[in-house]
Backbone of each chain as ProteinMPNN parsed JSONL, in Angstrom:
{"seq_chain_A": "DAKTTQPTSMDCAEGRAANLPCNHSTISGNEYVYWYRQIHSQGPQYIIHGLKNNETNEMASLIITEDRKSSTLILPHATLRDTAVYYCIVRGQGGKLIFGQGTELSVKP", "coords_chain_A": {"N_chain_A": [[96.294, 43.777, 91.707], [94.553, 43.452, 94.635], [91.978, 45.896, 95.814], [90.967, 47.701, 98.507], [88.328, 49.158, 100.294], [87.39, 51.802, 102.534], [85.716, 53.376, 105.194], [85.848, 57.149, 105.39], [86.076, 58.245, 107.686], [85.633, 57.776, 111.36], [84.027, 57.924, 114.536], [84.488, 57.192, 117.94], [83.524, 56.47, 121.007], [85.363, 56.827, 124.219], [86.611, 53.834, 125.792], [84.666, 52.186, 124.842], [83.922, 49.683, 122.289], [85.653, 49.772, 119.206], [84.611, 49.427, 116.007], [86.127, 48.702, 112.829], [85.145, 48.739, 109.514], [85.971, 47.085, 106.575], [86.034, 46.71, 102.877], [86.975, 44.302, 100.503], [86.557, 43.181, 97.999], [87.623, 41.942, 95.74], [89.495, 40.259, 96.387], [92.031, 37.661, 96.261], [92.344, 34.22, 96.634], [94.818, 33.447, 97.906], [95.514, 35.767, 99.115], [96.351, 37.911, 101.908], [94.894, 39.677, 104.484], [95.872, 42.972, 106.101], [96.182, 44.969, 108.596], [97.208, 48.189, 109.537], [98.123, 51.08, 111.457], [98.467, 54.551, 111.784], [99.711, 56.901, 113.782], [99.333, 60.464, 113.982], [101.323, 61.081, 111.613], [103.4, 59.707, 112.548], [105.513, 57.018, 111.792], [103.813, 53.941, 110.143], [102.152, 51.259, 111.955], [102.122, 48.127, 112.459], [99.374, 46.075, 113.078], [97.594, 43.674, 112.893], [97.049, 40.416, 111.173], [95.351, 38.385, 108.704], [94.181, 35.442, 107.12], [91.948, 33.447, 106.465], [90.587, 32.651, 108.88], [89.311, 34.002, 111.906], [91.376, 36.407, 113.944], [93.143, 37.192, 116.753], [95.038, 39.371, 118.616], [97.047, 41.019, 121.221], [96.472, 43.582, 120.552], [94.274, 43.822, 118.971], [91.252, 42.438, 117.359], [90.534, 40.458, 114.507], [87.937, 40.14, 111.945], [86.944, 38.114, 109.57], [84.999, 37.978, 106.954], [83.112, 35.043, 105.79], [83.242, 34.777, 102.936], [85.34, 36.189, 102.355], [85.399, 38.585, 101.206], [85.053, 41.113, 103.062], [85.929, 42.489, 105.845], [86.667, 42.976, 109.467], [88.085, 45.31, 111.827], [88.418, 45.155, 115.311], [88.765, 47.082, 118.052], [88.922, 46.571, 121.335], [88.587, 47.959, 123.508], [88.463, 51.039, 123.258], [90.844, 53.72, 123.542], [92.034, 57.171, 124.247], [94.429, 57.069, 123.033], [94.187, 55.374, 120.974], [93.385, 57.075, 118.919], [93.855, 57.625, 115.48], [94.931, 57.017, 111.949], [93.66, 54.332, 110.388], [94.627, 51.593, 108.228], [93.585, 49.384, 106.114], [94.906, 46.627, 104.295], [95.531, 44.8, 101.444], [98.081, 42.406, 100.508], [99.92, 43.185, 97.765], [101.172, 42.462, 94.58], [104.317, 40.739, 94.613], [104.666, 41.025, 97.151], [104.298, 43.663, 98.066], [103.073, 46.305, 100.059], [100.08, 47.9, 99.893], [99.012, 50.881, 100.546], [95.829, 52.361, 101.091], [93.6, 55.132, 101.452], [92.599, 54.917, 104.071], [90.982, 54.825, 107.256], [89.996, 57.357, 109.303], [90.158, 57.526, 112.602], [88.576, 58.809, 115.336], [88.782, 59.139, 118.907], [86.767, 59.666, 121.464], [86.601, 61.359, 124.523]], "CA_chain_A": [[96.323, 44.044, 93.234], [93.162, 43.821, 95.255], [91.628, 46.98, 96.325], [90.315, 47.925, 99.626], [87.545, 50.21, 100.551], [87.258, 51.852, 104.209], [85.108, 54.771, 105.514], [86.937, 58.125, 105.702], [86.21, 58.545, 109.298], [84.67, 57.248, 112.365], [84.268, 58.417, 115.845], [84.251, 56.221, 118.907], [83.604, 56.935, 122.624], [86.421, 56.012, 125.078], [86.202, 52.678, 126.559], [83.804, 51.328, 123.931], [84.541, 48.844, 121.173], [85.931, 50.626, 117.737], [84.552, 48.507, 114.791], [86.299, 49.561, 111.613], [84.967, 47.831, 108.4], [86.994, 47.115, 105.314], [85.595, 45.778, 101.897], [87.973, 43.719, 99.613], [85.729, 42.132, 97.262], [88.672, 41.333, 94.655], [90.714, 39.617, 97.121], [92.082, 36.352, 95.759], [92.127, 33.217, 97.775], [96.066, 33.331, 98.859], [96.09, 37.066, 99.763], [96.021, 38.164, 103.21], [94.463, 41.206, 104.789], [96.721, 43.352, 107.022], [95.684, 46.292, 109.306], [98.313, 48.812, 110.113], [97.494, 52.291, 111.896], [99.458, 55.618, 111.527], [99.394, 57.99, 114.576], [99.574, 61.79, 113.338], [102.564, 61.402, 111.063], [104.469, 58.734, 112.791], [105.656, 55.527, 110.971], [103.007, 53.2, 110.264], [102.546, 50.364, 113.091], [101.329, 46.891, 112.283], [98.29, 45.6, 114.191], [97.176, 42.289, 112.733], [96.812, 40.208, 109.688], [94.635, 37.057, 108.661], [94.017, 34.872, 105.843], [90.41, 33.156, 106.588], [90.161, 32.666, 110.145], [89.512, 35.228, 112.637], [92.379, 36.308, 114.55], [92.986, 38.02, 117.952], [96.25, 39.569, 119.67], [96.849, 41.868, 122.419], [96.15, 44.93, 120.239], [92.898, 43.855, 118.337], [90.761, 41.24, 116.885], [90.055, 40.676, 113.067], [86.903, 39.158, 111.61], [87.018, 38.0, 108.165], [83.696, 37.239, 106.41], [83.316, 33.721, 105.134], [83.557, 34.87, 101.6], [86.552, 36.937, 102.536], [84.943, 39.924, 100.803], [85.051, 42.151, 103.921], [86.483, 42.311, 107.395], [86.516, 44.163, 110.396], [89.159, 45.257, 112.831], [87.909, 45.531, 116.277], [89.575, 47.697, 119.258], [87.639, 45.905, 122.136], [88.291, 49.133, 124.564], [89.295, 51.912, 122.58], [91.409, 54.738, 124.386], [92.286, 58.279, 123.309], [95.777, 56.996, 122.212], [93.867, 54.725, 119.563], [93.099, 57.895, 117.841], [94.621, 57.224, 114.372], [94.348, 56.595, 110.533], [93.766, 52.751, 110.164], [94.856, 51.035, 106.933], [93.192, 47.879, 105.727], [95.71, 46.478, 103.306], [95.713, 43.512, 100.796], [99.286, 42.305, 100.139], [99.853, 43.209, 96.5], [102.147, 41.639, 93.89], [105.614, 40.727, 94.901], [104.886, 41.459, 98.741], [104.071, 45.171, 98.333], [101.959, 46.734, 100.845], [99.716, 49.222, 99.075], [98.196, 51.709, 101.704], [94.811, 53.274, 100.686], [93.284, 56.31, 102.302], [92.531, 54.56, 105.564], [89.946, 55.355, 108.127], [90.569, 58.382, 110.49], [89.434, 56.98, 113.733], [88.697, 59.676, 116.434], [88.389, 58.363, 120.079], [86.44, 60.865, 122.141], [86.257, 61.309, 125.887]], "C_chain_A": [[94.878, 44.324, 93.625], [92.98, 44.987, 95.986], [90.94, 46.898, 97.511], [89.313, 49.096, 99.752], [86.965, 50.534, 102.035], [86.194, 53.268, 104.14], [86.127, 55.699, 105.92], [87.17, 58.305, 106.965], [85.134, 58.089, 110.094], [84.968, 57.844, 113.915], [83.806, 57.138, 116.707], [84.57, 56.817, 120.37], [84.627, 56.142, 123.309], [85.815, 55.02, 125.833], [85.224, 51.777, 125.971], [84.548, 50.593, 122.836], [84.585, 49.603, 119.788], [85.638, 49.337, 116.752], [84.842, 49.086, 113.4], [86.082, 48.481, 110.577], [86.024, 48.067, 107.174], [86.266, 46.275, 104.085], [86.98, 45.619, 101.148], [87.538, 42.687, 98.655], [86.422, 41.362, 96.112], [89.67, 40.542, 95.275], [90.856, 38.217, 96.512], [92.253, 35.537, 96.854], [93.637, 33.086, 98.589], [96.235, 34.836, 99.319], [95.504, 37.233, 101.303], [95.577, 39.597, 103.369], [95.254, 41.451, 106.002], [96.061, 44.653, 107.495], [97.063, 46.925, 109.924], [97.56, 50.305, 110.699], [98.906, 53.381, 111.892], [98.94, 56.828, 112.588], [100.125, 59.266, 114.159], [101.113, 61.7, 112.893], [103.75, 60.679, 111.457], [104.656, 57.671, 111.858], [104.433, 54.632, 111.287], [103.049, 51.836, 111.267], [101.623, 49.323, 112.549], [100.527, 46.469, 113.5], [97.981, 44.027, 114.029], [96.993, 41.979, 111.416], [95.905, 38.795, 109.926], [94.191, 36.713, 107.229], [92.201, 34.624, 105.595], [89.769, 33.082, 108.059], [90.192, 33.92, 110.977], [90.592, 35.093, 113.509], [92.524, 37.485, 115.658], [94.658, 38.198, 118.603], [96.087, 40.492, 120.587], [96.487, 43.35, 121.848], [94.557, 45.017, 119.797], [92.546, 42.623, 117.89], [90.324, 41.619, 115.406], [89.043, 39.641, 112.626], [86.967, 39.43, 110.182], [85.629, 37.363, 107.527], [84.003, 35.804, 105.736], [83.714, 33.656, 103.673], [84.461, 35.759, 101.389], [86.489, 38.285, 101.809], [85.147, 41.096, 101.602], [85.849, 41.617, 105.121], [86.461, 43.395, 108.141], [87.489, 44.262, 111.478], [88.354, 45.729, 114.152], [88.989, 45.905, 117.519], [88.596, 47.431, 120.436], [87.452, 47.265, 123.215], [89.104, 50.129, 124.174], [89.785, 53.296, 123.799], [91.748, 55.95, 123.387], [93.581, 57.895, 122.491], [95.58, 56.057, 120.881], [93.635, 55.581, 118.598], [94.229, 57.782, 116.706], [93.968, 57.047, 113.068], [94.509, 55.129, 110.656], [93.715, 52.383, 108.751], [94.63, 49.644, 106.918], [94.047, 47.702, 104.383], [95.564, 45.009, 102.547], [96.989, 43.251, 100.115], [99.119, 42.181, 98.577], [101.155, 42.366, 95.922], [103.671, 41.941, 94.457], [105.812, 41.174, 96.403], [104.652, 42.857, 99.094], [102.982, 45.37, 99.134], [101.439, 48.002, 100.199], [98.549, 49.946, 100.154], [96.963, 52.56, 100.689], [94.778, 54.582, 101.307], [93.227, 56.134, 103.513], [91.333, 55.047, 106.199], [90.397, 56.377, 109.232], [89.646, 57.908, 111.567], [89.753, 58.091, 114.759], [87.91, 59.071, 117.71], [88.033, 59.586, 120.942], [86.249, 60.574, 123.704], [84.787, 61.129, 126.317]], "O_chain_A": [[94.154, 45.18, 93.115], [93.815, 45.197, 96.866], [90.209, 45.912, 97.603], [89.674, 50.111, 99.156], [86.236, 49.751, 102.644], [86.012, 53.983, 103.155], [87.096, 55.37, 106.605], [88.299, 58.508, 107.412], [83.967, 57.994, 109.714], [86.095, 58.151, 114.304], [83.003, 56.283, 116.336], [85.565, 57.436, 120.748], [84.787, 54.947, 123.061], [84.753, 55.163, 126.438], [84.949, 50.705, 126.509], [85.7, 50.902, 122.532], [83.529, 50.018, 119.31], [86.384, 48.357, 116.756], [84.033, 49.818, 112.829], [86.701, 47.421, 110.662], [86.706, 49.069, 106.961], [85.92, 45.128, 104.366], [87.879, 46.459, 101.124], [88.039, 41.57, 98.529], [85.94, 40.351, 95.602], [90.666, 40.186, 94.644], [89.819, 37.606, 96.255], [92.317, 36.024, 97.983], [93.66, 32.681, 99.751], [97.256, 35.049, 99.974], [94.448, 36.772, 101.734], [95.825, 40.51, 102.58], [95.425, 40.579, 106.854], [95.418, 45.33, 106.693], [97.84, 46.298, 110.643], [96.418, 50.549, 110.311], [100.082, 53.028, 111.979], [97.986, 57.562, 112.331], [101.344, 59.249, 113.986], [102.02, 62.132, 113.605], [104.865, 60.851, 110.963], [103.734, 57.503, 111.059], [104.02, 54.52, 112.441], [104.17, 51.329, 111.322], [100.472, 49.604, 112.217], [100.925, 46.505, 114.664], [98.124, 43.248, 114.972], [96.809, 42.828, 110.544], [95.769, 38.233, 111.013], [93.903, 37.535, 106.36], [91.428, 35.275, 104.892], [88.612, 33.416, 108.312], [91.025, 34.8, 110.759], [90.91, 33.976, 113.917], [92.054, 38.602, 115.44], [95.326, 37.238, 118.987], [94.933, 40.847, 120.825], [96.23, 44.243, 122.655], [93.775, 45.916, 120.108], [93.359, 41.701, 117.956], [89.88, 42.719, 115.078], [89.209, 38.445, 112.866], [87.028, 40.533, 109.639], [85.361, 36.18, 107.735], [85.089, 35.553, 105.215], [84.371, 32.728, 103.202], [84.521, 36.236, 100.256], [87.464, 39.036, 101.82], [85.415, 42.136, 101.001], [86.297, 40.477, 105.25], [86.291, 44.544, 107.734], [87.728, 43.217, 112.083], [87.628, 46.715, 114.018], [89.885, 45.137, 117.87], [87.531, 48.046, 120.484], [86.347, 47.56, 123.67], [90.265, 50.232, 124.571], [89.067, 53.673, 124.725], [91.766, 55.879, 122.159], [93.761, 58.377, 121.373], [96.407, 55.93, 119.978], [93.622, 55.17, 117.438], [95.416, 57.845, 117.022], [92.748, 56.938, 112.948], [95.6, 54.73, 111.063], [92.797, 52.83, 108.064], [95.295, 48.821, 107.547], [93.923, 48.518, 103.469], [95.484, 44.047, 103.31], [97.115, 43.86, 99.053], [98.387, 41.327, 98.076], [101.961, 41.757, 96.625], [104.126, 43.06, 94.693], [106.882, 41.605, 96.833], [104.775, 43.25, 100.254], [101.968, 44.691, 98.977], [102.145, 48.986, 99.982], [97.435, 49.492, 100.415], [97.259, 53.251, 99.714], [95.819, 55.128, 101.672], [93.705, 56.994, 104.253], [90.634, 55.781, 105.5], [91.251, 56.001, 110.035], [88.428, 57.915, 111.39], [90.917, 58.351, 115.067], [86.763, 58.627, 117.669], [88.88, 60.457, 121.144], [85.725, 59.51, 124.036], [84.494, 61.086, 127.511]]}, "seq_chain_B": "EAQVTQNPRYLITVTGKKLTVTCSQNMNHEYMSWYRQDPGLGLRQIYYSMNVEVTDKGDVPEGYKVSRKEKRNFPLILESPSPNQTSLYFCASRPGQFLTEAFFGQGTRLTVV", "coords_chain_B": {"N_chain_B": [[116.476, 46.876, 121.534], [114.133, 46.282, 118.932], [114.169, 48.06, 116.079], [113.829, 50.541, 113.319], [115.672, 52.924, 111.847], [115.682, 56.221, 111.035], [117.611, 58.87, 109.414], [118.239, 62.363, 108.397], [115.526, 63.481, 110.807], [114.293, 65.665, 109.979], [114.683, 67.909, 107.191], [115.434, 70.629, 105.538], [116.297, 71.551, 102.2], [117.89, 73.038, 99.244], [116.919, 73.298, 95.818], [118.445, 70.999, 93.588], [120.501, 70.442, 95.084], [122.35, 67.709, 96.213], [121.387, 64.931, 98.244], [121.137, 62.851, 100.971], [119.076, 60.259, 102.504], [119.423, 58.34, 105.333], [118.853, 55.004, 106.418], [118.535, 52.41, 109.003], [118.413, 49.3, 110.159], [117.864, 47.03, 112.824], [117.243, 44.305, 112.895], [118.056, 42.131, 111.28], [116.629, 41.85, 108.976], [115.722, 40.918, 105.683], [113.921, 42.202, 103.62], [113.641, 45.461, 102.608], [112.1, 48.733, 102.216], [111.268, 52.102, 100.768], [108.962, 54.549, 101.343], [107.011, 57.172, 100.159], [104.872, 59.856, 101.439], [102.117, 61.799, 100.798], [99.781, 64.475, 101.162], [96.506, 63.302, 100.577], [97.366, 61.577, 98.669], [98.184, 59.278, 99.966], [100.504, 56.58, 101.064], [103.143, 55.916, 99.207], [105.171, 53.512, 97.441], [108.557, 53.795, 96.855], [111.106, 52.687, 96.308], [112.297, 49.292, 96.514], [113.985, 46.496, 98.352], [114.96, 43.24, 98.112], [117.027, 41.949, 99.014], [120.461, 42.252, 99.975], [122.287, 43.869, 97.396], [120.151, 43.604, 95.82], [117.742, 45.433, 94.427], [114.731, 47.132, 93.501], [112.31, 48.934, 91.458], [109.687, 50.968, 92.991], [106.523, 52.146, 92.861], [106.727, 55.125, 92.404], [109.513, 55.871, 91.388], [111.086, 57.817, 90.188], [113.524, 60.157, 90.082], [114.879, 59.266, 92.273], [117.553, 57.139, 93.939], [118.695, 54.135, 95.122], [120.666, 52.081, 97.295], [121.904, 49.003, 98.352], [124.142, 47.629, 99.946], [124.894, 46.719, 102.32], [123.075, 44.318, 104.739], [121.757, 45.659, 106.71], [121.603, 48.409, 106.067], [119.932, 50.835, 103.99], [119.927, 53.388, 102.15], [118.445, 56.201, 100.843], [118.719, 58.058, 98.016], [118.787, 61.419, 96.666], [119.476, 62.733, 93.697], [119.292, 65.161, 92.425], [117.487, 67.173, 93.985], [114.134, 68.088, 93.707], [111.363, 70.674, 94.049], [109.007, 69.035, 93.904], [109.57, 66.88, 95.275], [109.367, 67.441, 97.83], [108.124, 66.189, 100.838], [106.852, 63.62, 102.972], [109.002, 60.851, 104.253], [109.264, 57.495, 104.529], [111.113, 54.786, 105.97], [110.993, 51.12, 105.707], [111.07, 47.876, 106.961], [111.08, 44.372, 106.811], [110.945, 40.818, 107.673], [111.039, 39.111, 105.541], [110.107, 38.898, 101.85], [107.47, 37.954, 101.848], [106.665, 37.901, 104.279], [105.307, 38.919, 107.198], [104.934, 41.206, 109.599], [105.651, 44.521, 109.191], [108.162, 46.783, 109.969], [108.255, 50.127, 110.518], [110.213, 53.221, 110.045], [110.599, 56.403, 111.85], [110.151, 58.406, 110.164], [110.934, 61.033, 107.673], [110.928, 64.392, 107.196], [110.845, 66.06, 104.428], [111.915, 69.258, 103.078], [112.171, 70.922, 99.93], [113.254, 73.618, 98.502]], "CA_chain_B": [[115.091, 47.211, 120.805], [113.884, 46.246, 117.301], [113.822, 49.509, 115.331], [114.408, 51.138, 112.004], [116.188, 54.24, 112.216], [116.035, 57.13, 109.811], [118.248, 60.102, 109.594], [117.702, 63.203, 109.5], [114.186, 63.455, 110.874], [113.801, 66.933, 109.295], [115.741, 68.367, 106.28], [115.136, 71.802, 104.48], [117.325, 71.945, 101.335], [117.641, 73.535, 98.029], [117.014, 72.473, 94.418], [119.698, 70.542, 92.975], [121.658, 69.992, 96.07], [122.466, 66.188, 96.443], [121.284, 64.544, 99.769], [120.875, 61.178, 101.358], [118.312, 59.972, 103.706], [119.72, 56.979, 105.927], [117.781, 54.051, 107.071], [119.084, 51.266, 109.167], [117.395, 48.146, 110.608], [118.78, 46.215, 113.574], [116.449, 42.968, 112.951], [118.545, 41.279, 110.279], [115.721, 41.675, 107.963], [115.997, 40.867, 104.25], [113.47, 43.068, 102.758], [113.498, 46.955, 102.938], [111.615, 49.577, 101.34], [111.062, 53.407, 100.859], [107.663, 55.042, 100.887], [106.807, 58.776, 100.594], [103.605, 60.057, 101.952], [101.658, 63.167, 100.499], [98.468, 64.629, 101.261], [95.581, 62.985, 99.505], [97.841, 60.453, 97.884], [98.674, 58.045, 100.882], [101.882, 56.14, 101.191], [103.409, 55.24, 97.906], [106.409, 52.916, 97.494], [109.381, 54.373, 96.039], [112.02, 51.695, 96.026], [112.432, 48.364, 97.524], [115.07, 45.752, 98.141], [114.71, 42.046, 98.774], [118.118, 41.436, 99.969], [121.706, 42.826, 99.698], [122.45, 44.071, 96.224], [118.97, 43.362, 94.947], [116.766, 46.388, 94.367], [114.0, 47.204, 92.418], [111.579, 50.271, 91.485], [108.27, 50.743, 93.247], [105.354, 52.937, 92.119], [107.236, 56.216, 92.086], [110.979, 55.796, 91.54], [111.541, 58.879, 89.274], [114.131, 61.243, 90.983], [115.426, 58.758, 93.591], [118.312, 56.085, 93.76], [119.091, 53.458, 96.362], [121.8, 51.08, 97.289], [121.963, 48.051, 99.473], [125.462, 47.007, 100.035], [124.859, 45.656, 103.499], [121.771, 44.013, 105.065], [121.206, 46.667, 107.739], [121.261, 49.678, 105.689], [119.085, 51.035, 102.741], [119.671, 55.001, 101.95], [117.65, 56.789, 99.978], [119.607, 59.168, 97.547], [118.175, 62.342, 95.873], [120.811, 63.172, 93.154], [119.182, 66.473, 92.121], [116.067, 67.206, 94.557], [113.25, 69.366, 93.211], [110.3, 70.831, 94.851], [107.94, 68.197, 93.855], [110.023, 65.844, 96.124], [108.896, 67.794, 99.294], [107.345, 64.912, 101.303], [107.158, 62.751, 104.294], [109.577, 59.895, 103.581], [109.279, 56.633, 105.657], [111.644, 53.532, 105.605], [110.436, 49.991, 106.222], [111.847, 46.579, 106.854], [110.442, 43.057, 107.151], [111.936, 39.543, 107.76], [111.148, 38.705, 103.989], [109.074, 39.517, 101.048], [106.152, 37.712, 102.022], [106.484, 37.724, 105.715], [104.112, 39.658, 107.803], [104.985, 42.382, 109.95], [106.591, 45.34, 108.634], [108.632, 48.058, 110.786], [108.456, 51.684, 109.848], [111.081, 54.223, 110.925], [109.96, 57.443, 112.413], [109.974, 59.312, 109.111], [111.93, 62.234, 107.513], [110.226, 65.351, 106.704], [112.01, 66.687, 103.567], [111.41, 70.276, 102.248], [112.944, 71.237, 98.844], [112.79, 74.893, 98.165]], "C_chain_B": [[115.185, 47.078, 119.349], [113.483, 47.498, 116.718], [114.42, 49.512, 113.943], [114.609, 52.516, 112.137], [116.442, 55.203, 111.021], [116.693, 58.276, 110.275], [118.48, 60.943, 108.298], [116.288, 63.091, 109.655], [113.684, 64.58, 110.059], [114.968, 67.33, 108.438], [114.924, 69.5, 105.471], [116.427, 71.857, 103.398], [117.027, 72.739, 100.264], [117.7, 72.791, 96.762], [118.135, 72.292, 94.027], [120.859, 70.115, 93.782], [121.54, 68.48, 96.721], [122.111, 66.028, 97.883], [120.946, 63.123, 99.78], [120.26, 61.015, 102.54], [118.889, 58.447, 104.147], [118.652, 56.111, 106.632], [118.614, 52.89, 107.531], [118.288, 50.343, 110.171], [118.317, 47.307, 111.677], [118.062, 44.645, 113.833], [116.982, 41.925, 111.902], [117.511, 41.136, 109.16], [116.227, 41.77, 106.51], [115.322, 41.982, 103.508], [113.206, 44.57, 103.457], [112.903, 47.563, 102.13], [111.54, 51.017, 101.9], [109.862, 53.907, 100.329], [107.874, 56.749, 100.991], [105.242, 59.018, 100.748], [103.257, 61.496, 101.738], [100.184, 63.265, 100.739], [97.414, 64.362, 100.041], [95.854, 61.778, 98.653], [98.258, 59.306, 98.763], [100.195, 57.867, 100.826], [102.026, 55.612, 99.88], [104.862, 54.711, 97.81], [107.161, 53.522, 96.495], [110.389, 53.372, 95.21], [111.905, 50.46, 96.911], [113.693, 47.387, 97.464], [114.716, 44.26, 98.891], [115.915, 41.492, 99.501], [119.218, 42.059, 99.537], [121.978, 42.658, 98.227], [121.319, 43.674, 95.316], [117.966, 44.515, 95.451], [115.854, 46.76, 93.29], [113.019, 48.51, 92.625], [110.214, 50.056, 92.238], [107.452, 51.622, 92.373], [105.839, 54.376, 91.664], [108.9, 56.37, 92.363], [111.684, 56.902, 90.953], [112.284, 59.974, 90.412], [115.026, 60.611, 92.142], [116.451, 57.522, 92.929], [118.287, 55.422, 95.143], [120.162, 52.598, 96.218], [121.447, 50.008, 98.501], [123.104, 47.284, 99.456], [125.559, 46.144, 101.385], [123.412, 45.423, 103.997], [121.209, 45.024, 105.837], [120.773, 47.977, 107.189], [120.634, 49.887, 104.415], [119.09, 52.598, 102.522], [119.052, 55.229, 100.718], [118.507, 58.147, 99.111], [118.664, 59.972, 96.553], [119.497, 63.012, 95.311], [120.375, 64.704, 92.946], [117.654, 66.918, 92.633], [115.213, 68.533, 93.955], [112.155, 69.556, 94.13], [109.143, 69.827, 95.07], [108.402, 66.904, 94.906], [109.857, 66.264, 97.62], [107.81, 66.709, 99.906], [107.682, 64.521, 102.535], [107.683, 61.527, 103.982], [109.757, 58.893, 104.745], [110.188, 55.202, 105.108], [111.086, 52.428, 106.455], [111.247, 48.795, 105.982], [110.96, 45.577, 107.373], [111.398, 42.013, 107.013], [112.148, 39.226, 106.339], [109.951, 39.195, 103.165], [107.728, 39.208, 101.391], [105.868, 37.232, 103.397], [105.68, 38.986, 106.329], [104.371, 41.039, 108.082], [106.157, 43.323, 109.54], [106.877, 46.496, 109.927], [108.882, 49.165, 110.373], [109.47, 52.476, 110.739], [109.924, 55.388, 111.186], [109.585, 58.646, 111.504], [110.918, 60.513, 109.032], [111.163, 63.076, 106.676], [111.106, 66.151, 105.797], [111.281, 67.876, 102.891], [112.411, 70.712, 101.257], [112.506, 72.775, 98.306], [113.653, 75.615, 96.897]], "O_chain_B": [[116.054, 47.592, 118.644], [112.351, 47.919, 116.957], [115.264, 48.731, 113.505], [113.702, 53.243, 112.541], [117.298, 54.98, 110.164], [116.453, 58.718, 111.398], [118.851, 60.399, 107.257], [115.687, 62.61, 108.694], [112.627, 64.416, 109.449], [116.119, 67.146, 108.835], [113.891, 69.243, 104.852], [117.522, 72.215, 103.832], [115.89, 73.21, 100.239], [118.412, 71.797, 96.616], [118.952, 73.213, 94.021], [121.895, 69.591, 93.372], [120.734, 68.186, 97.604], [122.471, 66.875, 98.701], [120.576, 62.411, 98.846], [120.722, 61.503, 103.571], [118.799, 57.498, 103.369], [117.734, 56.565, 107.316], [119.352, 52.334, 106.718], [117.517, 50.876, 110.969], [119.448, 46.96, 111.337], [118.326, 43.952, 114.816], [116.324, 40.904, 111.705], [117.658, 40.17, 108.411], [117.062, 42.614, 106.184], [116.016, 42.707, 102.795], [112.698, 44.769, 104.56], [113.009, 47.074, 101.006], [111.679, 51.271, 103.097], [109.594, 53.814, 99.131], [108.664, 57.375, 101.697], [104.459, 58.302, 100.124], [103.89, 62.378, 102.317], [99.43, 62.309, 100.558], [97.393, 64.917, 98.943], [95.008, 61.102, 98.068], [98.71, 58.321, 98.179], [100.992, 58.777, 100.597], [101.14, 54.903, 99.402], [105.758, 55.501, 98.108], [106.67, 53.799, 95.401], [110.5, 53.243, 93.991], [111.421, 50.604, 98.034], [114.429, 47.513, 96.485], [114.28, 44.179, 100.04], [115.825, 40.703, 100.441], [118.998, 42.584, 98.445], [121.94, 41.531, 97.735], [121.54, 43.43, 94.13], [117.481, 44.557, 96.581], [116.274, 46.682, 92.135], [112.921, 49.066, 93.719], [109.647, 48.973, 92.09], [107.756, 51.777, 91.19], [105.39, 54.818, 90.606], [109.4, 56.888, 93.361], [112.89, 56.987, 91.183], [111.701, 60.481, 91.371], [115.773, 61.298, 92.839], [116.3, 57.036, 91.809], [117.928, 56.023, 96.155], [120.603, 52.347, 95.097], [120.744, 50.316, 99.464], [123.03, 46.188, 98.901], [126.186, 45.089, 101.485], [122.56, 46.263, 103.706], [120.031, 45.279, 105.588], [119.819, 48.609, 107.644], [120.834, 48.965, 103.624], [117.996, 53.094, 102.793], [119.15, 54.522, 99.716], [118.84, 59.144, 99.751], [117.907, 59.401, 95.768], [120.346, 63.611, 95.97], [121.201, 65.525, 93.346], [116.731, 67.009, 91.823], [115.628, 69.683, 93.813], [111.949, 68.694, 94.984], [108.468, 69.749, 96.097], [107.578, 66.058, 95.252], [110.183, 65.5, 98.528], [106.731, 66.507, 99.349], [108.65, 64.966, 103.151], [106.881, 60.849, 103.339], [110.287, 59.254, 105.796], [109.962, 54.664, 104.024], [110.749, 52.595, 107.627], [111.987, 48.666, 105.007], [110.157, 45.835, 108.269], [112.461, 42.139, 106.406], [113.291, 39.074, 105.906], [108.986, 39.781, 103.655], [106.849, 40.061, 101.27], [105.039, 36.365, 103.674], [105.567, 40.01, 105.655], [104.186, 41.95, 107.274], [107.345, 43.0, 109.541], [106.0, 46.951, 110.661], [109.927, 49.253, 109.728], [109.516, 52.368, 111.965], [108.739, 55.34, 110.855], [108.926, 59.622, 111.864], [111.557, 60.954, 109.987], [110.74, 62.686, 105.588], [112.009, 66.847, 106.259], [110.25, 67.694, 102.244], [113.55, 70.893, 101.687], [111.431, 72.955, 97.735], [113.345, 76.74, 96.502]]}, "name": "protein", "num_of_chains": 2, "seq": "DAKTTQPTSMDCAEGRAANLPCNHSTISGNEYVYWYRQIHSQGPQYIIHGLKNNETNEMASLIITEDRKSSTLILPHATLRDTAVYYCIVRGQGGKLIFGQGTELSVKPEAQVTQNPRYLITVTGKKLTVTCSQNMNHEYMSWYRQDPGLGLRQIYYSMNVEVTDKGDVPEGYKVSRKEKRNFPLILESPSPNQTSLYFCASRPGQFLTEAFFGQGTRLTVV"}
């Protein structure tokens, strides 16, 4: 199963874009990258996923490098409610979601 | 509203007293799973089920049982709880094994004394 590496923590000013990086250098050609977030011990919440192309939905944008070894989740206008732990996940064998330690994002006023 | 419902949300019990944490989803999803979350260890999969009557072990199945008699329900059973099973538990469901968005329950905080 491909592993992911994320910074432990990041800060972002309210209203600014939050850019959360993720390295997944061992990803294979048919593995998707998923992003989830967890707000203070609540159940994780799906954000977005992608394979090769950049993706955008109402919550965020996902930028995947051409070699697919890394990706960036972008929250275009972060709010205080976006403070959470963000997980970058490469779907493992059998469809299992393997959660790493994630990035703790603090959005500050 | 699409949701995964876990009960109870909080539970304190004593070592060895059998307990069941229920999980129910209203989205007709085939794939359901249980995770536990511990400080410094992240979320780890306990058991999963790809459909009715089909269950399999995840990464940390010891001390747990599950059953999947109906599509909507996936209870987690601790036959003889021990203090090292004190944890935050999450149930999740999604449409299929390789399909995308997983929905998680609100969690069950279990303390075994």
